[in-house]
PDB file of N, H, CA, C and O in Angstrom:
ATOM      1  N   MET A   1      11.356 -10.275  25.096  1.00  0.00           N
ATOM      2  CA  MET A   1      10.536  -9.386  25.894  1.00  0.00           C
ATOM      3  C   MET A   1      11.226  -8.032  26.009  1.00  0.00           C
ATOM      4  O   MET A   1      12.451  -7.922  25.961  1.00  0.00           O
ATOM      5  N   LYS A   2      10.392  -7.007  26.163  1.00  0.00           N
ATOM      6  H   LYS A   2       9.397  -7.096  26.203  1.00  0.00           H
ATOM      7  CA  LYS A   2      10.942  -5.664  26.303  1.00  0.00           C
ATOM      8  C   LYS A   2      10.347  -4.999  27.533  1.00  0.00           C
ATOM      9  O   LYS A   2       9.305  -5.420  28.035  1.00  0.00           O
ATOM     10  N   LEU A   3      11.010  -3.965  28.010  1.00  0.00           N
ATOM     11  H   LEU A   3      11.857  -3.623  27.601  1.00  0.00           H
ATOM     12  CA  LEU A   3      10.543  -3.247  29.193  1.00  0.00           C
ATOM     13  C   LEU A   3       9.233  -2.531  28.900  1.00  0.00           C
ATOM     14  O   LEU A   3       9.061  -1.944  27.832  1.00  0.00           O
ATOM     15  N   ILE A   4       8.301  -2.586  29.869  1.00  0.00           N
ATOM     16  H   ILE A   4       8.441  -3.063  30.736  1.00  0.00           H
ATOM     17  CA  ILE A   4       7.033  -1.873  29.747  1.00  0.00           C
ATOM     18  C   ILE A   4       6.815  -1.070  31.024  1.00  0.00           C
ATOM     19  O   ILE A   4       7.534  -1.248  32.007  1.00  0.00           O
ATOM     20  N   MET A   5       5.822  -0.187  31.004  1.00  0.00           N
ATOM     21  H   MET A   5       5.238  -0.043  30.206  1.00  0.00           H
ATOM     22  CA  MET A   5       5.526   0.644  32.175  1.00  0.00           C
ATOM     23  C   MET A   5       4.698  -0.126  33.200  1.00  0.00           C
ATOM     24  O   MET A   5       4.006  -1.084  32.857  1.00  0.00           O
ATOM     25  N   LYS A   6       4.774   0.296  34.444  1.00  0.00           N
ATOM     26  H   LYS A   6       5.336   1.075  34.722  1.00  0.00           H
ATOM     27  CA  LYS A   6       4.028  -0.343  35.524  1.00  0.00           C
ATOM     28  C   LYS A   6       2.526  -0.282  35.268  1.00  0.00           C
ATOM     29  O   LYS A   6       1.822  -1.260  35.521  1.00  0.00           O
ATOM     30  N   THR A   7       2.026   0.839  34.775  1.00  0.00           N
ATOM     31  H   THR A   7       2.598   1.634  34.569  1.00  0.00           H
ATOM     32  CA  THR A   7       0.588   0.976  34.520  1.00  0.00           C
ATOM     33  C   THR A   7       0.117  -0.022  33.454  1.00  0.00           C
ATOM     34  O   THR A   7      -0.986  -0.562  33.545  1.00  0.00           O
ATOM     35  N   GLU A   8       0.955  -0.259  32.453  1.00  0.00           N
ATOM     36  H   GLU A   8       1.850   0.179  32.379  1.00  0.00           H
ATOM     37  CA  GLU A   8       0.599  -1.244  31.430  1.00  0.00           C
ATOM     38  C   GLU A   8       0.583  -2.646  32.029  1.00  0.00           C
ATOM     39  O   GLU A   8      -0.300  -3.445  31.715  1.00  0.00           O
ATOM     40  N   PHE A   9       1.549  -2.948  32.885  1.00  0.00           N
ATOM     41  H   PHE A   9       2.266  -2.299  33.139  1.00  0.00           H
ATOM     42  CA  PHE A   9       1.580  -4.251  33.547  1.00  0.00           C
ATOM     43  C   PHE A   9       0.336  -4.436  34.408  1.00  0.00           C
ATOM     44  O   PHE A   9      -0.283  -5.500  34.381  1.00  0.00           O
ATOM     45  N   ASP A  10      -0.037  -3.407  35.176  1.00  0.00           N
ATOM     46  H   ASP A  10       0.466  -2.543  35.199  1.00  0.00           H
ATOM     47  CA  ASP A  10      -1.228  -3.492  36.030  1.00  0.00           C
ATOM     48  C   ASP A  10      -2.493  -3.679  35.194  1.00  0.00           C
ATOM     49  O   ASP A  10      -3.396  -4.417  35.585  1.00  0.00           O
ATOM     50  N   ASN A  11      -2.554  -3.012  34.049  1.00  0.00           N
ATOM     51  H   ASN A  11      -1.820  -2.412  33.731  1.00  0.00           H
ATOM     52  CA  ASN A  11      -3.690  -3.175  33.145  1.00  0.00           C
ATOM     53  C   ASN A  11      -3.811  -4.638  32.720  1.00  0.00           C
ATOM     54  O   ASN A  11      -4.909  -5.194  32.725  1.00  0.00           O
ATOM     55  N   LEU A  12      -2.709  -5.255  32.359  1.00  0.00           N
ATOM     56  H   LEU A  12      -1.816  -4.803  32.355  1.00  0.00           H
ATOM     57  CA  LEU A  12      -2.721  -6.665  31.957  1.00  0.00           C
ATOM     58  C   LEU A  12      -3.085  -7.575  33.131  1.00  0.00           C
ATOM     59  O   LEU A  12      -3.833  -8.538  32.961  1.00  0.00           O
ATOM     60  N   ARG A  13      -2.562  -7.275  34.312  1.00  0.00           N
ATOM     61  H   ARG A  13      -1.954  -6.493  34.450  1.00  0.00           H
ATOM     62  CA  ARG A  13      -2.791  -8.118  35.486  1.00  0.00           C
ATOM     63  C   ARG A  13      -4.246  -8.073  35.935  1.00  0.00           C
ATOM     64  O   ARG A  13      -4.792  -9.089  36.365  1.00  0.00           O
ATOM     65  N   LEU A  14      -4.876  -6.912  35.841  1.00  0.00           N
ATOM     66  H   LEU A  14      -4.433  -6.086  35.491  1.00  0.00           H
ATOM     67  CA  LEU A  14      -6.248  -6.757  36.324  1.00  0.00           C
ATOM     68  C   LEU A  14      -7.298  -7.219  35.324  1.00  0.00           C
ATOM     69  O   LEU A  14      -8.480  -7.288  35.662  1.00  0.00           O
ATOM     70  N   ASN A  15      -6.893  -7.534  34.111  1.00  0.00           N
ATOM     71  H   ASN A  15      -5.933  -7.479  33.836  1.00  0.00           H
ATOM     72  CA  ASN A  15      -7.831  -8.024  33.094  1.00  0.00           C
ATOM     73  C   ASN A  15      -8.317  -9.419  33.485  1.00  0.00           C
ATOM     74  O   ASN A  15      -7.507 -10.314  33.731  1.00  0.00           O
ATOM     75  N   GLN A  16      -9.648  -9.607  33.544  1.00  0.00           N
ATOM     76  H   GLN A  16     -10.305  -8.880  33.345  1.00  0.00           H
ATOM     77  CA  GLN A  16     -10.208 -10.882  33.986  1.00  0.00           C
ATOM     78  C   GLN A  16      -9.972 -12.001  32.971  1.00  0.00           C
ATOM     79  O   GLN A  16     -10.116 -13.173  33.318  1.00  0.00           O
ATOM     80  N   ASN A  17      -9.620 -11.677  31.744  1.00  0.00           N
ATOM     81  H   ASN A  17      -9.503 -10.725  31.462  1.00  0.00           H
ATOM     82  CA  ASN A  17      -9.345 -12.698  30.728  1.00  0.00           C
ATOM     83  C   ASN A  17      -7.941 -13.273  30.861  1.00  0.00           C
ATOM     84  O   ASN A  17      -7.600 -14.249  30.192  1.00  0.00           O
ATOM     85  N   HIS A  18      -7.129 -12.672  31.721  1.00  0.00           N
ATOM     86  H   HIS A  18      -7.406 -11.880  32.264  1.00  0.00           H
ATOM     87  CA  HIS A  18      -5.745 -13.114  31.883  1.00  0.00           C
ATOM     88  C   HIS A  18      -5.570 -13.824  33.215  1.00  0.00           C
ATOM     89  O   HIS A  18      -6.235 -13.501  34.199  1.00  0.00           O
ATOM     90  N   ASN A  19      -4.674 -14.787  33.229  1.00  0.00           N
ATOM     91  H   ASN A  19      -4.135 -15.050  32.429  1.00  0.00           H
ATOM     92  CA  ASN A  19      -4.313 -15.487  34.459  1.00  0.00           C
ATOM     93  C   ASN A  19      -2.917 -15.038  34.865  1.00  0.00           C
ATOM     94  O   ASN A  19      -2.115 -14.643  34.019  1.00  0.00           O
ATOM     95  N   TYR A  20      -2.629 -15.100  36.154  1.00  0.00           N
ATOM     96  H   TYR A  20      -3.280 -15.421  36.842  1.00  0.00           H
ATOM     97  CA  TYR A  20      -1.268 -14.782  36.570  1.00  0.00           C
ATOM     98  C   TYR A  20      -0.846 -15.716  37.696  1.00  0.00           C
ATOM     99  O   TYR A  20      -1.677 -16.257  38.426  1.00  0.00           O
ATOM    100  N   GLU A  21       0.451 -15.889  37.816  1.00  0.00           N
ATOM    101  H   GLU A  21       1.126 -15.450  37.223  1.00  0.00           H
ATOM    102  CA  GLU A  21       1.006 -16.698  38.894  1.00  0.00           C
ATOM    103  C   GLU A  21       2.200 -15.970  39.479  1.00  0.00           C
ATOM    104  O   GLU A  21       2.914 -15.249  38.781  1.00  0.00           O
ATOM    105  N   ALA A  22       2.402 -16.169  40.765  1.00  0.00           N
ATOM    106  H   ALA A  22       1.822 -16.754  41.331  1.00  0.00           H
ATOM    107  CA  ALA A  22       3.509 -15.526  41.464  1.00  0.00           C
ATOM    108  C   ALA A  22       4.439 -16.598  42.006  1.00  0.00           C
ATOM    109  O   ALA A  22       4.000 -17.667  42.430  1.00  0.00           O
ATOM    110  N   ASP A  23       5.719 -16.296  41.986  1.00  0.00           N
ATOM    111  H   ASP A  23       6.075 -15.428  41.641  1.00  0.00           H
ATOM    112  CA  ASP A  23       6.725 -17.225  42.476  1.00  0.00           C
ATOM    113  C   ASP A  23       7.812 -16.426  43.175  1.00  0.00           C
ATOM    114  O   ASP A  23       8.185 -15.344  42.721  1.00  0.00           O
ATOM    115  N   SER A  24       8.313 -16.953  44.270  1.00  0.00           N
ATOM    116  H   SER A  24       8.010 -17.831  44.640  1.00  0.00           H
ATOM    117  CA  SER A  24       9.403 -16.273  44.960  1.00  0.00           C
ATOM    118  C   SER A  24      10.473 -17.289  45.321  1.00  0.00           C
ATOM    119  O   SER A  24      10.194 -18.435  45.672  1.00  0.00           O
ATOM    120  N   ASN A  25      11.700 -16.821  45.219  1.00  0.00           N
ATOM    121  H   ASN A  25      11.927 -15.890  44.934  1.00  0.00           H
ATOM    122  CA  ASN A  25      12.851 -17.655  45.525  1.00  0.00           C
ATOM    123  C   ASN A  25      13.883 -16.763  46.212  1.00  0.00           C
ATOM    124  O   ASN A  25      14.678 -16.098  45.547  1.00  0.00           O
ATOM    125  N   GLY A  26      13.866 -16.753  47.512  1.00  0.00           N
ATOM    126  H   GLY A  26      13.220 -17.294  48.052  1.00  0.00           H
ATOM    127  CA  GLY A  26      14.795 -15.888  48.237  1.00  0.00           C
ATOM    128  C   GLY A  26      14.448 -14.432  48.037  1.00  0.00           C
ATOM    129  O   GLY A  26      13.344 -14.004  48.372  1.00  0.00           O
ATOM    130  N   ASP A  27      15.385 -13.659  47.490  1.00  0.00           N
ATOM    131  H   ASP A  27      16.282 -14.007  47.217  1.00  0.00           H
ATOM    132  CA  ASP A  27      15.167 -12.230  47.256  1.00  0.00           C
ATOM    133  C   ASP A  27      14.480 -11.946  45.929  1.00  0.00           C
ATOM    134  O   ASP A  27      14.127 -10.798  45.659  1.00  0.00           O
ATOM    135  N   LYS A  28      14.284 -12.948  45.103  1.00  0.00           N
ATOM    136  H   LYS A  28      14.571 -13.881  45.322  1.00  0.00           H
ATOM    137  CA  LYS A  28      13.725 -12.738  43.774  1.00  0.00           C
ATOM    138  C   LYS A  28      12.257 -13.148  43.745  1.00  0.00           C
ATOM    139  O   LYS A  28      11.906 -14.274  44.097  1.00  0.00           O
ATOM    140  N   HIS A  29      11.395 -12.202  43.314  1.00  0.00           N
ATOM    141  H   HIS A  29      11.680 -11.287  43.029  1.00  0.00           H
ATOM    142  CA  HIS A  29       9.964 -12.455  43.194  1.00  0.00           C
ATOM    143  C   HIS A  29       9.573 -12.235  41.735  1.00  0.00           C
ATOM    144  O   HIS A  29       9.950 -11.228  41.134  1.00  0.00           O
ATOM    145  N   VAL A  30       8.822 -13.170  41.167  1.00  0.00           N
ATOM    146  H   VAL A  30       8.517 -13.988  41.655  1.00  0.00           H
ATOM    147  CA  VAL A  30       8.410 -13.074  39.771  1.00  0.00           C
ATOM    148  C   VAL A  30       6.903 -13.244  39.685  1.00  0.00           C
ATOM    149  O   VAL A  30       6.345 -14.161  40.288  1.00  0.00           O
ATOM    150  N   VAL A  31       6.236 -12.361  38.936  1.00  0.00           N
ATOM    151  H   VAL A  31       6.689 -11.616  38.447  1.00  0.00           H
ATOM    152  CA  VAL A  31       4.815 -12.483  38.635  1.00  0.00           C
ATOM    153  C   VAL A  31       4.702 -12.608  37.123  1.00  0.00           C
ATOM    154  O   VAL A  31       5.191 -11.752  36.386  1.00  0.00           O
ATOM    155  N   LYS A  32       4.053 -13.680  36.659  1.00  0.00           N
ATOM    156  H   LYS A  32       3.655 -14.375  37.257  1.00  0.00           H
ATOM    157  CA  LYS A  32       3.895 -13.922  35.225  1.00  0.00           C
ATOM    158  C   LYS A  32       2.423 -13.829  34.861  1.00  0.00           C
ATOM    159  O   LYS A  32       1.566 -14.349  35.576  1.00  0.00           O
ATOM    160  N   ILE A  33       2.127 -13.160  33.739  1.00  0.00           N
ATOM    161  H   ILE A  33       2.823 -12.738  33.158  1.00  0.00           H
ATOM    162  CA  ILE A  33       0.760 -13.003  33.261  1.00  0.00           C
ATOM    163  C   ILE A  33       0.608 -13.785  31.969  1.00  0.00           C
ATOM    164  O   ILE A  33       1.427 -13.685  31.055  1.00  0.00           O
ATOM    165  N   TYR A  34      -0.470 -14.571  31.918  1.00  0.00           N
ATOM    166  H   TYR A  34      -1.136 -14.653  32.660  1.00  0.00           H
ATOM    167  CA  TYR A  34      -0.723 -15.427  30.755  1.00  0.00           C
ATOM    168  C   TYR A  34      -2.061 -15.089  30.124  1.00  0.00           C
ATOM    169  O   TYR A  34      -3.013 -14.731  30.817  1.00  0.00           O
ATOM    170  N   TYR A  35      -2.127 -15.202  28.814  1.00  0.00           N
ATOM    171  H   TYR A  35      -1.354 -15.492  28.251  1.00  0.00           H
ATOM    172  CA  TYR A  35      -3.384 -15.189  28.084  1.00  0.00           C
ATOM    173  C   TYR A  35      -3.492 -16.567  27.456  1.00  0.00           C
ATOM    174  O   TYR A  35      -2.694 -16.916  26.586  1.00  0.00           O
ATOM    175  N   ASN A  36      -4.473 -17.356  27.889  1.00  0.00           N
ATOM    176  H   ASN A  36      -5.121 -17.072  28.596  1.00  0.00           H
ATOM    177  CA  ASN A  36      -4.527 -18.792  27.601  1.00  0.00           C
ATOM    178  C   ASN A  36      -3.210 -19.382  28.115  1.00  0.00           C
ATOM    179  O   ASN A  36      -2.938 -19.279  29.311  1.00  0.00           O
ATOM    180  N   ASP A  37      -2.402 -19.979  27.282  1.00  0.00           N
ATOM    181  H   ASP A  37      -2.623 -20.062  26.311  1.00  0.00           H
ATOM    182  CA  ASP A  37      -1.115 -20.521  27.737  1.00  0.00           C
ATOM    183  C   ASP A  37       0.062 -19.669  27.286  1.00  0.00           C
ATOM    184  O   ASP A  37       1.212 -20.076  27.447  1.00  0.00           O
ATOM    185  N   LEU A  38      -0.202 -18.496  26.724  1.00  0.00           N
ATOM    186  H   LEU A  38      -1.137 -18.165  26.593  1.00  0.00           H
ATOM    187  CA  LEU A  38       0.842 -17.622  26.197  1.00  0.00           C
ATOM    188  C   LEU A  38       1.306 -16.638  27.275  1.00  0.00           C
ATOM    189  O   LEU A  38       0.500 -15.884  27.821  1.00  0.00           O
ATOM    190  N   LEU A  39       2.591 -16.649  27.573  1.00  0.00           N
ATOM    191  H   LEU A  39       3.246 -17.261  27.130  1.00  0.00           H
ATOM    192  CA  LEU A  39       3.160 -15.688  28.516  1.00  0.00           C
ATOM    193  C   LEU A  39       3.225 -14.329  27.836  1.00  0.00           C
ATOM    194  O   LEU A  39       3.906 -14.174  26.823  1.00  0.00           O
ATOM    195  N   ILE A  40       2.510 -13.333  28.392  1.00  0.00           N
ATOM    196  H   ILE A  40       1.957 -13.459  29.215  1.00  0.00           H
ATOM    197  CA  ILE A  40       2.486 -12.016  27.740  1.00  0.00           C
ATOM    198  C   ILE A  40       3.248 -10.948  28.528  1.00  0.00           C
ATOM    199  O   ILE A  40       3.661  -9.938  27.958  1.00  0.00           O
ATOM    200  N   ALA A  41       3.438 -11.163  29.833  1.00  0.00           N
ATOM    201  H   ALA A  41       3.102 -11.984  30.296  1.00  0.00           H
ATOM    202  CA  ALA A  41       4.160 -10.160  30.623  1.00  0.00           C
ATOM    203  C   ALA A  41       4.677 -10.787  31.905  1.00  0.00           C
ATOM    204  O   ALA A  41       4.168 -11.804  32.376  1.00  0.00           O
ATOM    205  N   LYS A  42       5.711 -10.147  32.459  1.00  0.00           N
ATOM    206  H   LYS A  42       6.125  -9.321  32.076  1.00  0.00           H
ATOM    207  CA  LYS A  42       6.204 -10.587  33.764  1.00  0.00           C
ATOM    208  C   LYS A  42       6.825  -9.417  34.506  1.00  0.00           C
ATOM    209  O   LYS A  42       7.314  -8.458  33.908  1.00  0.00           O
ATOM    210  N   LYS A  43       6.792  -9.526  35.834  1.00  0.00           N
ATOM    211  H   LYS A  43       6.395 -10.305  36.319  1.00  0.00           H
ATOM    212  CA  LYS A  43       7.378  -8.532  36.728  1.00  0.00           C
ATOM    213  C   LYS A  43       8.448  -9.250  37.529  1.00  0.00           C
ATOM    214  O   LYS A  43       8.202 -10.312  38.101  1.00  0.00           O
ATOM    215  N   ILE A  44       9.628  -8.667  37.567  1.00  0.00           N
ATOM    216  H   ILE A  44       9.828  -7.805  37.103  1.00  0.00           H
ATOM    217  CA  ILE A  44      10.723  -9.248  38.339  1.00  0.00           C
ATOM    218  C   ILE A  44      11.142  -8.239  39.402  1.00  0.00           C
ATOM    219  O   ILE A  44      11.534  -7.113  39.095  1.00  0.00           O
ATOM    220  N   LYS A  45      11.049  -8.670  40.656  1.00  0.00           N
ATOM    221  H   LYS A  45      10.730  -9.584  40.905  1.00  0.00           H
ATOM    222  CA  LYS A  45      11.464  -7.836  41.783  1.00  0.00           C
ATOM    223  C   LYS A  45      12.618  -8.544  42.465  1.00  0.00           C
ATOM    224  O   LYS A  45      12.472  -9.644  42.998  1.00  0.00           O
ATOM    225  N   GLN A  46      13.772  -7.887  42.436  1.00  0.00           N
ATOM    226  H   GLN A  46      13.891  -6.994  42.003  1.00  0.00           H
ATOM    227  CA  GLN A  46      14.963  -8.467  43.048  1.00  0.00           C
ATOM    228  C   GLN A  46      15.652  -7.382  43.852  1.00  0.00           C
ATOM    229  O   GLN A  46      16.009  -6.330  43.321  1.00  0.00           O
ATOM    230  N   ASN A  47      15.836  -7.649  45.144  1.00  0.00           N
ATOM    231  H   ASN A  47      15.546  -8.503  45.575  1.00  0.00           H
ATOM    232  CA  ASN A  47      16.358  -6.649  46.069  1.00  0.00           C
ATOM    233  C   ASN A  47      15.479  -5.409  45.996  1.00  0.00           C
ATOM    234  O   ASN A  47      14.292  -5.501  46.307  1.00  0.00           O
ATOM    235  N   LYS A  48      16.002  -4.263  45.604  1.00  0.00           N
ATOM    236  H   LYS A  48      16.967  -4.188  45.351  1.00  0.00           H
ATOM    237  CA  LYS A  48      15.197  -3.044  45.520  1.00  0.00           C
ATOM    238  C   LYS A  48      14.838  -2.687  44.079  1.00  0.00           C
ATOM    239  O   LYS A  48      14.301  -1.608  43.829  1.00  0.00           O
ATOM    240  N   SER A  49      15.121  -3.561  43.145  1.00  0.00           N
ATOM    241  H   SER A  49      15.557  -4.438  43.348  1.00  0.00           H
ATOM    242  CA  SER A  49      14.875  -3.312  41.725  1.00  0.00           C
ATOM    243  C   SER A  49      13.580  -4.001  41.287  1.00  0.00           C
ATOM    244  O   SER A  49      13.371  -5.178  41.580  1.00  0.00           O
ATOM    245  N   ILE A  50      12.721  -3.271  40.592  1.00  0.00           N
ATOM    246  H   ILE A  50      12.891  -2.315  40.354  1.00  0.00           H
ATOM    247  CA  ILE A  50      11.495  -3.838  40.023  1.00  0.00           C
ATOM    248  C   ILE A  50      11.490  -3.520  38.537  1.00  0.00           C
ATOM    249  O   ILE A  50      11.611  -2.361  38.139  1.00  0.00           O
ATOM    250  N   ARG A  51      11.349  -4.562  37.718  1.00  0.00           N
ATOM    251  H   ARG A  51      11.251  -5.503  38.042  1.00  0.00           H
ATOM    252  CA  ARG A  51      11.305  -4.380  36.269  1.00  0.00           C
ATOM    253  C   ARG A  51      10.084  -5.092  35.709  1.00  0.00           C
ATOM    254  O   ARG A  51       9.703  -6.162  36.183  1.00  0.00           O
ATOM    255  N   PHE A  52       9.471  -4.485  34.690  1.00  0.00           N
ATOM    256  H   PHE A  52       9.781  -3.615  34.305  1.00  0.00           H
ATOM    257  CA  PHE A  52       8.278  -5.025  34.050  1.00  0.00           C
ATOM    258  C   PHE A  52       8.615  -5.315  32.593  1.00  0.00           C
ATOM    259  O   PHE A  52       9.193  -4.476  31.901  1.00  0.00           O
ATOM    260  N   PHE A  53       8.251  -6.504  32.135  1.00  0.00           N
ATOM    261  H   PHE A  53       7.782  -7.186  32.697  1.00  0.00           H
ATOM    262  CA  PHE A  53       8.544  -6.918  30.770  1.00  0.00           C
ATOM    263  C   PHE A  53       7.263  -7.365  30.080  1.00  0.00           C
ATOM    264  O   PHE A  53       6.360  -7.905  30.718  1.00  0.00           O
ATOM    265  N   GLY A  54       7.191  -7.137  28.778  1.00  0.00           N
ATOM    266  H   GLY A  54       7.925  -6.699  28.260  1.00  0.00           H
ATOM    267  CA  GLY A  54       6.063  -7.601  27.970  1.00  0.00           C
ATOM    268  C   GLY A  54       6.565  -8.120  26.638  1.00  0.00           C
ATOM    269  O   GLY A  54       7.634  -7.734  26.167  1.00  0.00           O
ATOM    270  N   ILE A  55       5.775  -9.007  26.032  1.00  0.00           N
ATOM    271  H   ILE A  55       4.906  -9.321  26.415  1.00  0.00           H
ATOM    272  CA  ILE A  55       6.145  -9.502  24.708  1.00  0.00           C
ATOM    273  C   ILE A  55       5.987  -8.363  23.703  1.00  0.00           C
ATOM    274  O   ILE A  55       5.394  -7.333  24.025  1.00  0.00           O
ATOM    275  N   ALA A  56       6.500  -8.532  22.517  1.00  0.00           N
ATOM    276  H   ALA A  56       6.982  -9.368  22.256  1.00  0.00           H
ATOM    277  CA  ALA A  56       6.467  -7.469  21.506  1.00  0.00           C
ATOM    278  C   ALA A  56       5.040  -7.029  21.193  1.00  0.00           C
ATOM    279  O   ALA A  56       4.809  -5.853  20.913  1.00  0.00           O
ATOM    280  N   GLU A  57       4.082  -7.948  21.236  1.00  0.00           N
ATOM    281  H   GLU A  57       4.270  -8.903  21.464  1.00  0.00           H
ATOM    282  CA  GLU A  57       2.683  -7.643  20.885  1.00  0.00           C
ATOM    283  C   GLU A  57       1.814  -7.401  22.117  1.00  0.00           C
ATOM    284  O   GLU A  57       0.596  -7.560  22.038  1.00  0.00           O
ATOM    285  N   TYR A  58       2.403  -7.022  23.253  1.00  0.00           N
ATOM    286  H   TYR A  58       3.393  -6.893  23.318  1.00  0.00           H
ATOM    287  CA  TYR A  58       1.630  -6.909  24.495  1.00  0.00           C
ATOM    288  C   TYR A  58       0.517  -5.877  24.401  1.00  0.00           C
ATOM    289  O   TYR A  58      -0.496  -6.012  25.087  1.00  0.00           O
ATOM    290  N   LYS A  59       0.673  -4.848  23.570  1.00  0.00           N
ATOM    291  H   LYS A  59       1.495  -4.739  23.012  1.00  0.00           H
ATOM    292  CA  LYS A  59      -0.330  -3.778  23.500  1.00  0.00           C
ATOM    293  C   LYS A  59      -1.686  -4.261  23.007  1.00  0.00           C
ATOM    294  O   LYS A  59      -2.708  -3.651  23.323  1.00  0.00           O
ATOM    295  N   GLN A  60      -1.714  -5.341  22.242  1.00  0.00           N
ATOM    296  H   GLN A  60      -0.884  -5.837  21.985  1.00  0.00           H
ATOM    297  CA  GLN A  60      -3.001  -5.847  21.765  1.00  0.00           C
ATOM    298  C   GLN A  60      -3.796  -6.522  22.887  1.00  0.00           C
ATOM    299  O   GLN A  60      -4.983  -6.798  22.715  1.00  0.00           O
ATOM    300  N   TYR A  61      -3.169  -6.787  24.017  1.00  0.00           N
ATOM    301  H   TYR A  61      -2.205  -6.562  24.157  1.00  0.00           H
ATOM    302  CA  TYR A  61      -3.845  -7.410  25.157  1.00  0.00           C
ATOM    303  C   TYR A  61      -4.286  -6.387  26.201  1.00  0.00           C
ATOM    304  O   TYR A  61      -4.935  -6.758  27.179  1.00  0.00           O
ATOM    305  N   LEU A  62      -3.950  -5.106  26.016  1.00  0.00           N
ATOM    306  H   LEU A  62      -3.424  -4.805  25.221  1.00  0.00           H
ATOM    307  CA  LEU A  62      -4.351  -4.071  26.956  1.00  0.00           C
ATOM    308  C   LEU A  62      -5.841  -3.789  26.811  1.00  0.00           C
ATOM    309  O   LEU A  62      -6.399  -3.908  25.720  1.00  0.00           O
ATOM    310  N   THR A  63      -6.478  -3.417  27.907  1.00  0.00           N
ATOM    311  H   THR A  63      -6.025  -3.320  28.794  1.00  0.00           H
ATOM    312  CA  THR A  63      -7.890  -3.009  27.867  1.00  0.00           C
ATOM    313  C   THR A  63      -7.955  -1.489  27.844  1.00  0.00           C
ATOM    314  O   THR A  63      -7.039  -0.806  28.302  1.00  0.00           O
ATOM    315  N   GLN A  64      -9.041  -0.977  27.310  1.00  0.00           N
ATOM    316  H   GLN A  64      -9.786  -1.532  26.938  1.00  0.00           H
ATOM    317  CA  GLN A  64      -9.243   0.474  27.283  1.00  0.00           C
ATOM    318  C   GLN A  64      -9.646   0.930  28.668  1.00  0.00           C
ATOM    319  O   GLN A  64     -10.541   0.348  29.281  1.00  0.00           O
ATOM    320  N   GLU A  65      -8.993   1.967  29.167  1.00  0.00           N
ATOM    321  H   GLU A  65      -8.266   2.440  28.669  1.00  0.00           H
ATOM    322  CA  GLU A  65      -9.329   2.509  30.467  1.00  0.00           C
ATOM    323  C   GLU A  65     -10.242   3.701  30.259  1.00  0.00           C
ATOM    324  O   GLU A  65      -9.994   4.543  29.396  1.00  0.00           O
ATOM    325  N   SER A  66     -11.309   3.769  31.061  1.00  0.00           N
ATOM    326  H   SER A  66     -11.511   3.085  31.762  1.00  0.00           H
ATOM    327  CA  SER A  66     -12.232   4.891  30.937  1.00  0.00           C
ATOM    328  C   SER A  66     -11.669   6.087  31.676  1.00  0.00           C
ATOM    329  O   SER A  66     -11.169   5.960  32.794  1.00  0.00           O
ATOM    330  N   ASN A  67     -11.751   7.229  31.058  1.00  0.00           N
ATOM    331  H   ASN A  67     -12.157   7.332  30.150  1.00  0.00           H
ATOM    332  CA  ASN A  67     -11.278   8.474  31.677  1.00  0.00           C
ATOM    333  C   ASN A  67     -12.432   9.135  32.411  1.00  0.00           C
ATOM    334  O   ASN A  67     -13.458   9.453  31.809  1.00  0.00           O
ATOM    335  N   LEU A  68     -12.265   9.341  33.703  1.00  0.00           N
ATOM    336  H   LEU A  68     -11.432   9.083  34.192  1.00  0.00           H
ATOM    337  CA  LEU A  68     -13.342   9.954  34.500  1.00  0.00           C
ATOM    338  C   LEU A  68     -13.110  11.414  34.708  1.00  0.00           C
ATOM    339  O   LEU A  68     -13.917  12.081  35.355  1.00  0.00           O
TER     340      LEU A  68
END
């Protein structure tokens, strides 16, 4: 997995074709996004650090955003 931008992560999370699950363990919070059973992205929040990760092919799962 590689680092991705927050907007790309939000795009994946808000897509109705994707499922996501959240898990927390003490100070560490993880949100994982799946397409079918394939993990395509995750967000890790630990203390004050937030990092977003996506698989190498994550861009093919992004939706087109309309420009208003």
